[in-house]
Structure formats: C-alpha cells, structure tokens
N, C-alpha and C positions, 0 to 999 in steps of 0.2 A: 799495489796499483792495479794489477791484473784482476784481482777479486772485485775491486770497485767497478771496473769496466764491465765485467761479466754481470754484476748485479744491476748496473745501469741498463745493459742490454735486455736482461730479463724483465725489468720494470717497464722498459719501453715496449717490449713485445706484449706484455700484459695490458698496458694502456691502449695500445693500438687494437688488440683483440677485443677488449671490452668495448671500446668506442665503436668498432665495427659491428659487434653484436647489438649494441644499443640502437644504432641506426637501422639495422636490419629489422629488429622488433618494431621500431617506430614506423618503418615503411610497410611492414605487414599489417599493422594495426590501421594505418591510413588507408591501405588498399581495401581492407575488409569493410571499413566504415563507408568508404566511397561506394563500394558495391551495393550497399543497402539502398542507394538511390535508384537502382534498377529494378527493385521489387515492385510487384503490381499493386501493393497496398490493400489487397483483398485476401489472398491466401497467406501472405506474409507482409508485415508492416513495411512501409517505405519511409526512410529517413533521408532528408537532404539538409545540407548546411550551406549557407551562403559563403562562409569561409571555414576551413578546417585546418587546424594547426596542432602539432604535437611538439611539446617542449619538455623541460624538466631534467635535461641532461646535466650531470651524469648519474644522479642518485635516484631518479624517479621518472615517471611518465605523466605528463599533463596533457590530456586530450581535450581541446577546446573547439566546440561547435558553435559558431556565431550564426544567428538567424536560423535556428533549427526549426524544421517542419516535419512532423510525424503524421503519416496517414495510415489509419488502421480501419478498414471498412468505411463506414459513413462518418467516422470521427476524425477530425483534423485538429492536431494540437501544435501550437507554435510557441516558441520561446525566444527571448532576446538573445540568450546565450546559456550554454551548459558546459561545465568543465568536469571531467573525471580525472582523479589523480590516484596514483599508486606508487609506493616506494619500492625500489628494487630489493631492498633488504626485508621487506614485509609485503609480498605480493598478494597475500590473502586478506588485505585490508584496503578497501576502496572508499574514497571520499568523493562525493558528487555535489557540486554547488550549481545553483541556477540563478540567472538574472531575469527578473520580470520585465514586462508582464508575460504571463502565460495566457494564450488564447485558445478557446475551445469552440469548435463549430461542428454541429451534427447535421449532415446533409439530409438525413431521413426526416428528422423532426423540425428542422429549420432553426433550432435553438443556437444561440451564440452567447458566449460569456467571456469574461476576462478576470484573471486572478492577479492582483498586485500584491506585493509583499516587500518588507524591508530586507529580509534574508531568507534563504531556503537551503538547507544543508541535509544531505542524506549520506549515510555511511553503511557499509556492509563488511562484516568480519567473519571469516570461517575458522572453525576449530577442526583441523584436519579437513575432511570434506563435508562436515555438517555445519549448519548455520550456527555461528556463535552469537551474533547480534546484527540486526538490521534496524536502523533508526532513521527517523525523519523529524527535523525540527524546523518550523516555519515561524518567523516573527512578523507580527502585524499583517496577517493575510486579510485582503479585502476582495470579495467576490461580487462582481457586478454582472447583471444581465445586460447585453449590449445590442439586442435585436433592433430596438428603435433608438434608445439613448441609454446612458448609464443609469441603471436602476439597481440599488443595493439589494443583494440577496442576503449576504451575511458578512460580518467582519469580526475579528477577534484580536486579542493582544498576543496570544501565544498558542501554538499548536505543536504537539509532539506525539509521535507514535513509535512503538518499539516492538520488535520480535526478539525474544531472548531465549537462548538455549537453556533447558532445564536438565543439567547434567545428572541429577539424582534420578531422573526418569529415563536415562539412556541405557539401552540394552545392546551391548556390542555384539552379542551372539546372534540375536535376531535382526540386527541392523535397524532397529527402531528407536526413535527418540521422541522428544516432546518440546514444544515451544510455548513460552508464555507471551501473552499479548498485553500491551498497556498503551492506552491513548489518553491524552489529557488536553482539554480545551479550556482556555481562560478568557473571561470578559467577552463573551459572545453577544453580539447584537444581530438579531434577525427580525426585521420589521414585519414580514408577512406572518410570522408566528408570535408576534408581540413579545419577543425575548429581548430583555435589556440587561446587559452585564451578566449574562448567564455563564454557567460553568458545567463541565461534564467530564467524567472519567469512565474508562472501560477497562476491565480486567478479564482475561479469558485464557484458556489453554487449548492447544491442539495436541492430542495424545496419539501415540502409536503412529507417528509420521515417519516414513522412510528417511534415514539419516544422511544419505549420500546425495548431495545436490546435483551431482553429475547425472543422476537418473531422472531429474525433475522434468526434463524436456522430452521424455519418451512417449508422451501421449496417454499413458494409462496410470498416471499418478493417483488419481482419485480411486480407481479400481483397486490398486494395491493398498491404498490407505484403508479402504473399506474391508478388504480381505484380512487386514492385520488387526481389525477391531478398532479402527480409528474413531475418535470421539472429539467433538467440540464442546467445551464447557464454558458457558458464559457465567463467570463468577459474580459479576456485577457491572451493569451499565447504569451509572447514577449521574444525576444532574439536576439543574434547576436555576432559579434566579430569586429575586426578592419576593415574588408572589406565588411561586410554585416549585414543586420538586417531583422527581420520579425515580424509581428503581426497577430495573429489569434483570431477571436471572433466567437461565435456561440451559438446555443441552440439545445436541443433535448428533445423529449418526446417519449412515447411508445403508440401504438394504442392497441386495445383490443386483437389483435392477437400476440402481442409481437414484432411487427415491429417498427423500428426506424423512426420517423419523425423529421426533423430539417433542420438547415441551418448552413453552415460554410463559413466565409469570411476571406480571407487571402491576405495580402499585404507583399511584400518583395523587398529588394534591395540587389543585389550582392549575392543572394542565388541560384537562378535558374541556373545561369551559372555553378555552381559547380556540379549540379546533373543532368543536362539535358541529358548528354550522357548516363546516366543509364536508361533513359526512351525511349522506342521505338519512332522513329521520328514521325510516324503517330499518336502517342498518346500525343505528347508534348503539343499541344495546349489545349487539354482537361484536362490534369493533371496539367500542370504548370501555365496555365492562360494566360492572355493577357499582352503584353509588352507595356508600355506607352513611350511617347517621352523622358522622363527623365531617362529611363532605368529601372524603377521599374516594378514589375509584380503584378497583382491582379487576384484573382479568387474567384468566388462564387459557392459553391457546395450546392445543395438542395437534401434533402433525403425525399422521400415520400414512405410510406409503405415498407421501406427497400431498395428501389431502389435509387441508388446514381446517381444524374444527374450533369454533368459538363456543365453548360449552359442548353441546351434543350436535350442534348445527354446522354442516359443512359450509365454509365461508370462501374458500379459494383452493386452487390447485397449483402446486409447484411442479414444473416439468422435471423429468428425470435429468440428472446431471451428466449422463452419458448415454 
C-alpha cells in the first residue's frame, strides 16, 4: 500500500510540474507574440492579432492568431486566421495553417490584391539544426487585383513548393549543406498572359549553404554563402499549356562584392507571340531571343558582376546583394 501511495505522489508531482511547465511556455510564447505589436514596422515587422490564443494542452502547442495583420515597410499583409502547431514530443516539426482570404497592400505603389484558397498548409522540419524539409501546399488559389474591383490575375487548382535537405551533399566538417528546391503549379489560368489550364515545375539546388539555421539571422548569411563557394543551379523551370511551352535552365554565384555572376538559357514555343507586344519593338530581339525556322525561340543571358548581357549587349544591372 505504501508503495502505491508513493507512486501516486510521484505521478502527481510529475503531472503538476509538467502542467506548470506547459503553462509557463504558453505564457512566454504569448508574451513574445504580443510584443511584436510594438515594433515600428520599418526596422522590424509589426504583427498584430485581433485575438491570440494558445491551446493544445497537454501534448502540444497550438498558437492561433485571428485577424492577423503584418506590416513590413510599405507592404501590409492581412489574414483571416493563422495557426502554428508543434508537438511536445517532436518540437523540431512545425505545422502552419492559414484561413483566407489573404490581403496585400503596397503603400508605395498603391497596389492591392487578395488571395483566396480552399486550404493552405506549410510545414517545417529540422534534422538536428539543419533544414530537413520546408513545404507549402495550397489548394485552389485565386489571386485578384482589388484596386477598383475584383480583377482576376491568376488562379490554379494546386500549388506546392518544397525545400528538401540533400544529405549526400552535407559536409559535417565544414558545416556546409545543400537544399533541393521543387515547385509545381497545376491548371493555371492567367488572363493577362493568355494562359489557360497551364502547368509549370521548377527544380533547383542551393549548394554550400551553412547548415545551422541558428546562424541564419546574423545578417551576413549571403557573405558566408559566397565565401564557401555557394552556387544556385536551376536544373529546369518548365511549363506550358495547350498552345505553348518553355524550358529555362541556369546557374548563379556571387562575387566578393555581392554582384551576381551566372547564365540563363531559355527555349520556348508559342510563348513569345503572346508577350511580344508588351516589349518595346527595339528591345524585342534582346529580350525575347532569336526565332528558329520551326517557330521556336531561344535566348542566352549572361550575367557578369551584376551586368545582364543579352548576347553581347548590356541589357540591365542587378544591384549588389549586400
């Protein structure tokens, strides 16, 4: 009997201790989120919630922000609701869901738009302190310009995007890793570009990226990536619809001054004809490329020290990234 009583006391102490720890963490999280409302929205983003709640006891934390507003410089983003969830037994895996619509307003340009969707789910998972996987899946997104009235910009059946750790390219000694990127867009309609039931995929890699996410906020991530021989490889950006298709490949690095160096190669059929009237006639050859006998177009763009060359002719300048 005595052993049972002792065991009961131990269990009670553990339960009370765990409960107290859970509520302490919930209070700390609530305080830090509430503190974001005091930011100036310029040097650091300002987040406000009409209502903020934290639940999920006892095995997780569900942070729900209803009527969310995020101000970052000239851009204001609003959401009907956002919820972030994490399980106590797996704190390195976070699930975020959003309820539409999302509103976007740019005070500088005056643009306003709204994104509706059936569902939007994002997730992030760490392997140790390096990114294991970051994903976003949106079903039935519809994007409208709302400056005057709803005007459709684009809609799709399905959108997904992923950042995935490439463990075979991780070097523990140097603290460098690599991420694969994958994006898929299905049944895209974009009236301004005359796209009907279009589709697109993107596959790319980020090489020699510092592997510890705790260092990503130190302000010199790009410099460290460049110094480690960082490289972006666009394996293939492909897409099209019933009347045209395109393929884009390329690569890019940064020099010691933060200028972009790289190359982009593009081939397309049935695409240039839709957009050529939007490009000044004297610039069409430079921007759109060369037409082959079969009606396809190809273009090679080189970037050296931030200067974009179409063929041998400078066409644009990319400012240094730091």
